[in-house]
TORTI-598540 format. One record per atom (N, C-alpha, C, O): residue number from 1; residue in three letters; atom name; x, y, z. Coordinates in nm, 3 decimals. Example, Ala and Ser with C-alpha at 12.3 -4.5 7.8 and 13.67 -1.06 7.14 Angstrom:
<pavos>
- 1,ala,N,1.319,-0.569,0.780
- 1,ala,CA,1.230,-0.450,0.780
- 1,ala,C,1.320,-0.330,0.780
- 1,ala,O,1.424,-0.332,0.846
- 2,ser,N,1.285,-0.225,0.708
- 2,ser,CA,1.367,-0.106,0.714
- 2,ser,C,1.290,0.003,0.787
- 2,ser,O,1.341,0.114,0.804
</pavos>
This chain:
<pavos>
- 1,met,N,-10.316,10.152,-11.115
- 1,met,CA,-10.318,10.019,-11.060
- 1,met,C,-10.214,10.017,-10.949
- 1,met,O,-10.096,10.041,-10.975
- 2,thr,N,-10.256,9.991,-10.829
- 2,thr,CA,-10.165,9.984,-10.715
- 2,thr,C,-10.192,9.857,-10.638
- 2,thr,O,-10.299,9.798,-10.648
- 3,gly,N,-10.094,9.816,-10.564
- 3,gly,CA,-10.117,9.700,-10.480
- 3,gly,C,-9.989,9.641,-10.426
- 3,gly,O,-9.879,9.682,-10.462
- 4,asp,N,-10.007,9.545,-10.339
- 4,asp,CA,-9.897,9.467,-10.283
- 4,asp,C,-9.881,9.345,-10.373
- 4,asp,O,-9.954,9.247,-10.360
- 5,phe,N,-9.785,9.352,-10.464
- 5,phe,CA,-9.769,9.248,-10.565
- 5,phe,C,-9.681,9.133,-10.517
- 5,phe,O,-9.674,9.029,-10.583
- 6,asn,N,-9.614,9.150,-10.402
- 6,asn,CA,-9.529,9.046,-10.345
- 6,asn,C,-9.426,8.991,-10.444
- 6,asn,O,-9.395,8.872,-10.443
- 7,ile,N,-9.375,9.078,-10.529
- 7,ile,CA,-9.269,9.040,-10.622
- 7,ile,C,-9.149,9.131,-10.594
- 7,ile,O,-9.157,9.252,-10.613
- 8,arg,N,-9.041,9.071,-10.550
- 8,arg,CA,-8.918,9.150,-10.531
- 8,arg,C,-8.841,9.144,-10.661
- 8,arg,O,-8.830,9.039,-10.723
- 9,asp,N,-8.786,9.258,-10.702
- 9,asp,CA,-8.710,9.264,-10.826
- 9,asp,C,-8.617,9.385,-10.823
- 9,asp,O,-8.651,9.488,-10.765
- 10,ser,N,-8.503,9.371,-10.884
- 10,ser,CA,-8.406,9.481,-10.889
- 10,ser,C,-8.456,9.598,-10.971
- 10,ser,O,-8.400,9.708,-10.960
- 11,ile,N,-8.559,9.579,-11.053
- 11,ile,CA,-8.613,9.688,-11.134
- 11,ile,C,-8.668,9.799,-11.045
- 11,ile,O,-8.647,9.917,-11.074
- 12,trp,N,-8.737,9.764,-10.938
- 12,trp,CA,-8.797,9.866,-10.850
- 12,trp,C,-8.741,9.866,-10.709
- 12,trp,O,-8.775,9.954,-10.630
- 13,asp,N,-8.657,9.771,-10.676
- 13,asp,CA,-8.596,9.769,-10.543
- 13,asp,C,-8.444,9.763,-10.559
- 13,asp,O,-8.389,9.656,-10.583
- 14,pro,N,-8.376,9.878,-10.545
- 14,pro,CA,-8.231,9.881,-10.566
- 14,pro,C,-8.152,9.796,-10.467
- 14,pro,O,-8.035,9.766,-10.491
- 15,asn,N,-8.215,9.757,-10.356
- 15,asn,CA,-8.146,9.673,-10.257
- 15,asn,C,-8.159,9.524,-10.287
- 15,asn,O,-8.097,9.442,-10.219
- 16,tyr,N,-8.237,9.489,-10.387
- 16,tyr,CA,-8.256,9.349,-10.425
- 16,tyr,C,-8.180,9.326,-10.555
- 16,tyr,O,-8.200,9.399,-10.652
- 17,leu,N,-8.095,9.228,-10.559
- 17,leu,CA,-8.001,9.213,-10.671
- 17,leu,C,-8.048,9.120,-10.781
- 17,leu,O,-7.972,9.093,-10.874
- 18,phe,N,-8.170,9.070,-10.774
- 18,phe,CA,-8.213,8.969,-10.869
- 18,phe,C,-8.330,9.016,-10.955
- 18,phe,O,-8.405,9.106,-10.917
- 19,tyr,N,-8.344,8.952,-11.069
- 19,tyr,CA,-8.453,8.978,-11.163
- 19,tyr,C,-8.539,8.853,-11.169
- 19,tyr,O,-8.486,8.741,-11.170
- 20,leu,N,-8.670,8.870,-11.174
- 20,leu,CA,-8.761,8.756,-11.181
- 20,leu,C,-8.847,8.763,-11.307
- 20,leu,O,-8.885,8.871,-11.351
- 21,tyr,N,-8.876,8.647,-11.363
- 21,tyr,CA,-8.960,8.638,-11.481
- 21,tyr,C,-9.102,8.691,-11.454
- 21,tyr,O,-9.165,8.745,-11.545
- 22,asn,N,-9.151,8.677,-11.332
- 22,asn,CA,-9.284,8.728,-11.298
- 22,asn,C,-9.297,8.877,-11.323
- 22,asn,O,-9.406,8.927,-11.350
- 23,ser,N,-9.187,8.948,-11.314
- 23,ser,CA,-9.188,9.092,-11.340
- 23,ser,C,-9.229,9.121,-11.484
- 23,ser,O,-9.304,9.215,-11.510
- 24,asp,N,-9.181,9.039,-11.577
- 24,asp,CA,-9.220,9.055,-11.718
- 24,asp,C,-9.371,9.038,-11.734
- 24,asp,O,-9.435,9.114,-11.807
- 25,leu,N,-9.426,8.939,-11.668
- 25,leu,CA,-9.571,8.916,-11.677
- 25,leu,C,-9.649,9.034,-11.620
- 25,leu,O,-9.750,9.076,-11.678
- 26,leu,N,-9.603,9.089,-11.509
- 26,leu,CA,-9.668,9.204,-11.450
- 26,leu,C,-9.661,9.325,-11.543
- 26,leu,O,-9.759,9.397,-11.560
- 27,phe,N,-9.544,9.347,-11.605
- 27,phe,CA,-9.530,9.457,-11.700
- 27,phe,C,-9.618,9.438,-11.823
- 27,phe,O,-9.673,9.535,-11.875
- 28,asp,N,-9.633,9.314,-11.870
- 28,asp,CA,-9.720,9.287,-11.985
- 28,asp,C,-9.865,9.319,-11.953
- 28,asp,O,-9.936,9.377,-12.035
- 29,ile,N,-9.909,9.282,-11.834
- 29,ile,CA,-10.048,9.312,-11.794
- 29,ile,C,-10.068,9.462,-11.784
- 29,ile,O,-10.166,9.515,-11.836
- 30,ala,N,-9.976,9.530,-11.718
- 30,ala,CA,-9.987,9.676,-11.704
- 30,ala,C,-9.986,9.743,-11.842
- 30,ala,O,-10.064,9.835,-11.867
- 31,asp,N,-9.897,9.697,-11.929
- 31,asp,CA,-9.887,9.755,-12.063
- 31,asp,C,-10.016,9.735,-12.143
- 31,asp,O,-10.051,9.820,-12.225
- 32,ser,N,-10.085,9.626,-12.121
- 32,ser,CA,-10.210,9.601,-12.195
- 32,ser,C,-10.317,9.703,-12.156
- 32,ser,O,-10.415,9.721,-12.229
- 33,tyr,N,-10.301,9.771,-12.043
- 33,tyr,CA,-10.391,9.877,-11.999
- 33,tyr,C,-10.328,10.016,-12.015
- 33,tyr,O,-10.378,10.114,-11.960
- 34,ser,N,-10.218,10.022,-12.090
- 34,ser,CA,-10.144,10.148,-12.115
- 34,ser,C,-10.093,10.210,-11.985
- 34,ser,O,-10.092,10.332,-11.970
- 35,leu,N,-10.051,10.124,-11.892
- 35,leu,CA,-9.997,10.170,-11.765
- 35,leu,C,-9.848,10.142,-11.758
- 35,leu,O,-9.799,10.044,-11.814
- 36,ser,N,-9.777,10.229,-11.690
- 36,ser,CA,-9.633,10.213,-11.670
- 36,ser,C,-9.602,10.222,-11.522
- 36,ser,O,-9.670,10.291,-11.446
- 37,ile,N,-9.498,10.151,-11.482
- 37,ile,CA,-9.459,10.157,-11.341
- 37,ile,C,-9.407,10.296,-11.312
- 37,ile,O,-9.335,10.356,-11.391
- 38,phe,N,-9.445,10.346,-11.197
- 38,phe,CA,-9.399,10.477,-11.153
- 38,phe,C,-9.299,10.454,-11.042
- 38,phe,O,-9.337,10.429,-10.928
- 39,asn,N,-9.172,10.461,-11.075
- 39,asn,CA,-9.068,10.444,-10.974
- 39,asn,C,-9.062,10.567,-10.886
- 39,asn,O,-9.056,10.680,-10.935
- 40,ser,N,-9.063,10.544,-10.759
- 40,ser,CA,-9.056,10.655,-10.665
- 40,ser,C,-8.917,10.715,-10.667
- 40,ser,O,-8.817,10.643,-10.658
- 41,ile,N,-8.910,10.847,-10.678
- 41,ile,CA,-8.780,10.913,-10.674
- 41,ile,C,-8.725,10.915,-10.532
- 41,ile,O,-8.608,10.948,-10.511
- 42,glu,N,-8.809,10.878,-10.436
- 42,glu,CA,-8.766,10.881,-10.297
- 42,glu,C,-8.696,10.752,-10.255
- 42,glu,O,-8.628,10.751,-10.152
- 43,asn,N,-8.710,10.644,-10.333
- 43,asn,CA,-8.657,10.512,-10.297
- 43,asn,C,-8.701,10.471,-10.156
- 43,asn,O,-8.620,10.423,-10.077
- 44,val,N,-8.826,10.490,-10.128
- 44,val,CA,-8.883,10.457,-9.998
- 44,val,C,-8.931,10.312,-10.000
- 44,val,O,-9.005,10.273,-10.091
- 45,pro,N,-8.890,10.232,-9.901
- 45,pro,CA,-8.946,10.097,-9.896
- 45,pro,C,-9.096,10.102,-9.869
- 45,pro,O,-9.146,10.194,-9.805
- 46,thr,N,-9.166,10.004,-9.919
- 46,thr,CA,-9.310,9.998,-9.897
- 46,thr,C,-9.349,9.880,-9.808
- 46,thr,O,-9.463,9.874,-9.760
- 47,arg,N,-9.258,9.789,-9.785
- 47,arg,CA,-9.282,9.675,-9.695
- 47,arg,C,-9.176,9.680,-9.587
- 47,arg,O,-9.056,9.682,-9.617
- 48,phe,N,-9.218,9.681,-9.462
- 48,phe,CA,-9.127,9.692,-9.350
- 48,phe,C,-9.126,9.561,-9.273
- 48,phe,O,-9.230,9.511,-9.231
- 49,ser,N,-9.008,9.506,-9.255
- 49,ser,CA,-8.993,9.378,-9.185
- 49,ser,C,-8.986,9.402,-9.035
- 49,ser,O,-8.924,9.497,-8.989
- 50,asp,N,-9.051,9.313,-8.959
- 50,asp,CA,-9.042,9.321,-8.814
- 50,asp,C,-8.925,9.237,-8.761
- 50,asp,O,-8.901,9.231,-8.641
- 51,asn,N,-8.855,9.172,-8.854
- 51,asn,CA,-8.739,9.091,-8.821
- 51,asn,C,-8.614,9.170,-8.858
- 51,asn,O,-8.597,9.208,-8.974
- 52,asp,N,-8.526,9.194,-8.762
- 52,asp,CA,-8.406,9.273,-8.788
- 52,asp,C,-8.312,9.207,-8.888
- 52,asp,O,-8.226,9.275,-8.944
- 53,asn,N,-8.327,9.076,-8.912
- 53,asn,CA,-8.241,9.006,-9.007
- 53,asn,C,-8.289,9.023,-9.151
- 53,asn,O,-8.215,8.992,-9.244
- 54,asn,N,-8.410,9.071,-9.170
- 54,asn,CA,-8.465,9.091,-9.304
- 54,asn,C,-8.468,9.239,-9.337
- 54,asn,O,-8.505,9.322,-9.254
- 55,ala,N,-8.428,9.271,-9.458
- 55,ala,CA,-8.427,9.412,-9.501
- 55,ala,C,-8.568,9.456,-9.538
- 55,ala,O,-8.652,9.375,-9.578
- 56,his,N,-8.594,9.585,-9.525
- 56,his,CA,-8.717,9.641,-9.576
- 56,his,C,-8.712,9.630,-9.728
- 56,his,O,-8.604,9.622,-9.786
- 57,ser,N,-8.827,9.628,-9.793
- 57,ser,CA,-8.829,9.604,-9.937
- 57,ser,C,-8.938,9.686,-10.005
- 57,ser,O,-9.016,9.757,-9.941
- 58,val,N,-8.940,9.675,-10.136
- 58,val,CA,-9.042,9.740,-10.217
- 58,val,C,-9.128,9.631,-10.279
- 58,val,O,-9.086,9.564,-10.374
- 59,leu,N,-9.248,9.612,-10.225
- 59,leu,CA,-9.343,9.514,-10.278
- 59,leu,C,-9.471,9.579,-10.328
- 59,leu,O,-9.542,9.523,-10.411
- 60,asp,N,-9.499,9.697,-10.277
- 60,asp,CA,-9.620,9.770,-10.318
- 60,asp,C,-9.580,9.863,-10.432
- 60,asp,O,-9.491,9.946,-10.418
- 61,leu,N,-9.648,9.848,-10.543
- 61,leu,CA,-9.612,9.920,-10.664
- 61,leu,C,-9.726,10.007,-10.712
- 61,leu,O,-9.842,9.984,-10.679
- 62,val,N,-9.691,10.108,-10.790
- 62,val,CA,-9.790,10.199,-10.849
- 62,val,C,-9.766,10.199,-11.000
- 62,val,O,-9.656,10.230,-11.046
- 63,phe,N,-9.870,10.166,-11.076
- 63,phe,CA,-9.866,10.175,-11.222
- 63,phe,C,-9.964,10.284,-11.262
- 63,phe,O,-10.080,10.284,-11.220
- 64,leu,N,-9.916,10.378,-11.343
- 64,leu,CA,-9.997,10.493,-11.380
- 64,leu,C,-9.999,10.510,-11.531
- 64,leu,O,-9.914,10.458,-11.603
- 65,cys,N,-10.097,10.584,-11.576
- 65,cys,CA,-10.106,10.620,-11.717
- 65,cys,C,-10.028,10.750,-11.735
- 65,cys,O,-10.080,10.858,-11.707
- 66,leu,N,-9.905,10.740,-11.780
- 66,leu,CA,-9.814,10.854,-11.781
- 66,leu,C,-9.856,10.963,-11.879
- 66,leu,O,-9.807,11.075,-11.870
- 67,ser,N,-9.946,10.931,-11.972
- 67,ser,CA,-9.992,11.033,-12.067
- 67,ser,C,-10.095,11.127,-12.005
- 67,ser,O,-10.134,11.225,-12.068
- 68,phe,N,-10.141,11.098,-11.882
- 68,phe,CA,-10.235,11.183,-11.811
- 68,phe,C,-10.172,11.229,-11.679
- 68,phe,O,-10.192,11.165,-11.576
- 69,pro,N,-10.097,11.340,-11.682
- 69,pro,CA,-10.026,11.382,-11.560
- 69,pro,C,-10.117,11.414,-11.443
- 69,pro,O,-10.072,11.409,-11.328
- 70,glu,N,-10.243,11.446,-11.467
- 70,glu,CA,-10.333,11.476,-11.355
- 70,glu,C,-10.363,11.353,-11.269
- 70,glu,O,-10.413,11.367,-11.158
- 71,phe,N,-10.332,11.233,-11.321
- 71,phe,CA,-10.353,11.110,-11.244
- 71,phe,C,-10.223,11.060,-11.181
- 71,phe,O,-10.223,10.953,-11.119
- 72,asn,N,-10.116,11.132,-11.196
- 72,asn,CA,-9.985,11.077,-11.162
- 72,asn,C,-9.922,11.139,-11.039
- 72,asn,O,-9.800,11.157,-11.034
- 73,cys,N,-10.002,11.172,-10.941
- 73,cys,CA,-9.949,11.231,-10.818
- 73,cys,C,-9.971,11.132,-10.704
- 73,cys,O,-10.080,11.123,-10.648
- 74,his,N,-9.867,11.057,-10.672
- 74,his,CA,-9.879,10.961,-10.562
- 74,his,C,-9.777,10.993,-10.454
- 74,his,O,-9.673,11.055,-10.480
- 75,val,N,-9.808,10.949,-10.334
- 75,val,CA,-9.720,10.970,-10.219
- 75,val,C,-9.715,10.841,-10.139
- 75,val,O,-9.817,10.778,-10.113
- 76,ile,N,-9.594,10.802,-10.101
- 76,ile,CA,-9.576,10.688,-10.011
- 76,ile,C,-9.567,10.744,-9.870
- 76,ile,O,-9.489,10.836,-9.843
- 77,his,N,-9.647,10.687,-9.779
- 77,his,CA,-9.655,10.737,-9.641
- 77,his,C,-9.603,10.632,-9.543
- 77,his,O,-9.684,10.562,-9.482
- 78,pro,N,-9.472,10.619,-9.526
- 78,pro,CA,-9.422,10.519,-9.430
- 78,pro,C,-9.463,10.549,-9.287
- 78,pro,O,-9.471,10.456,-9.205
- 79,asp,N,-9.489,10.674,-9.253
- 79,asp,CA,-9.528,10.710,-9.117
- 79,asp,C,-9.672,10.673,-9.085
- 79,asp,O,-9.711,10.671,-8.968
- 80,trp,N,-9.752,10.642,-9.187
- 80,trp,CA,-9.892,10.609,-9.165
- 80,trp,C,-9.915,10.459,-9.149
- 80,trp,O,-10.031,10.417,-9.142
- 81,arg,N,-9.814,10.381,-9.142
- 81,arg,CA,-9.833,10.236,-9.143
- 81,arg,C,-9.877,10.181,-9.008
- 81,arg,O,-9.931,10.070,-9.002
- 82,phe,N,-9.857,10.255,-8.901
- 82,phe,CA,-9.899,10.214,-8.767
- 82,phe,C,-9.853,10.071,-8.738
- 82,phe,O,-9.732,10.047,-8.733
- 83,ser,N,-9.943,9.977,-8.720
- 83,ser,CA,-9.904,9.838,-8.692
- 83,ser,C,-9.898,9.753,-8.819
- 83,ser,O,-9.875,9.633,-8.811
- 84,leu,N,-9.918,9.814,-8.935
- 84,leu,CA,-9.914,9.739,-9.060
- 84,leu,C,-9.769,9.716,-9.104
- 84,leu,O,-9.678,9.788,-9.064
- 85,asp,N,-9.750,9.614,-9.187
- 85,asp,CA,-9.619,9.588,-9.244
- 85,asp,C,-9.593,9.675,-9.366
- 85,asp,O,-9.478,9.698,-9.403
- 86,asp,N,-9.700,9.723,-9.429
- 86,asp,CA,-9.689,9.796,-9.554
- 86,asp,C,-9.717,9.945,-9.534
- 86,asp,O,-9.805,9.983,-9.456
- 87,ala,N,-9.641,10.027,-9.604
- 87,ala,CA,-9.667,10.171,-9.604
- 87,ala,C,-9.792,10.198,-9.686
- 87,ala,O,-9.820,10.129,-9.784
- 88,leu,N,-9.866,10.298,-9.647
- 88,leu,CA,-9.983,10.337,-9.724
- 88,leu,C,-9.938,10.424,-9.842
- 88,leu,O,-9.846,10.505,-9.831
- 89,ile,N,-10.006,10.405,-9.953
- 89,ile,CA,-9.979,10.484,-10.075
- 89,ile,C,-10.107,10.553,-10.113
- 89,ile,O,-10.212,10.490,-10.126
- 90,thr,N,-10.098,10.683,-10.133
- 90,thr,CA,-10.216,10.757,-10.179
- 90,thr,C,-10.189,10.811,-10.318
- 90,thr,O,-10.075,10.843,-10.354
- 91,val,N,-10.295,10.821,-10.395
- 91,val,CA,-10.289,10.880,-10.528
- 91,val,C,-10.392,10.990,-10.533
- 91,val,O,-10.511,10.965,-10.512
- 92,asp,N,-10.348,11.112,-10.560
- 92,asp,CA,-10.439,11.226,-10.574
- 92,asp,C,-10.482,11.238,-10.718
- 92,asp,O,-10.399,11.237,-10.809
- 93,ile,N,-10.611,11.249,-10.738
- 93,ile,CA,-10.666,11.267,-10.874
- 93,ile,C,-10.733,11.403,-10.877
- 93,ile,O,-10.833,11.427,-10.809
- 94,leu,N,-10.679,11.492,-10.956
- 94,leu,CA,-10.735,11.627,-10.968
- 94,leu,C,-10.860,11.621,-11.054
- 94,leu,O,-10.860,11.562,-11.162
- 95,ile,N,-10.966,11.683,-11.006
- 95,ile,CA,-11.093,11.685,-11.081
- 95,ile,C,-11.124,11.829,-11.116
- 95,ile,O,-11.226,11.856,-11.179
</pavos>
């Protein structure tokens, strides 16, 4: 499950200092499908602000089924965003 969830939270964005209740709801939904958030080891922002006064952030998240490693290969591509505000995220599924 991937997407632009538009929820900032210190759980997945180390530059954001606050916790939101909506994060619990998102985790409950993901857990009901046996999915867990996959924190990027790269700490790459996924949302890029065009305003210099606003920091880049992590709004696009990836939830994966960690018990199936063949589904757990994702890459954040900040260089592929072109004119978009959001970085593209790809998930490779080995068949």
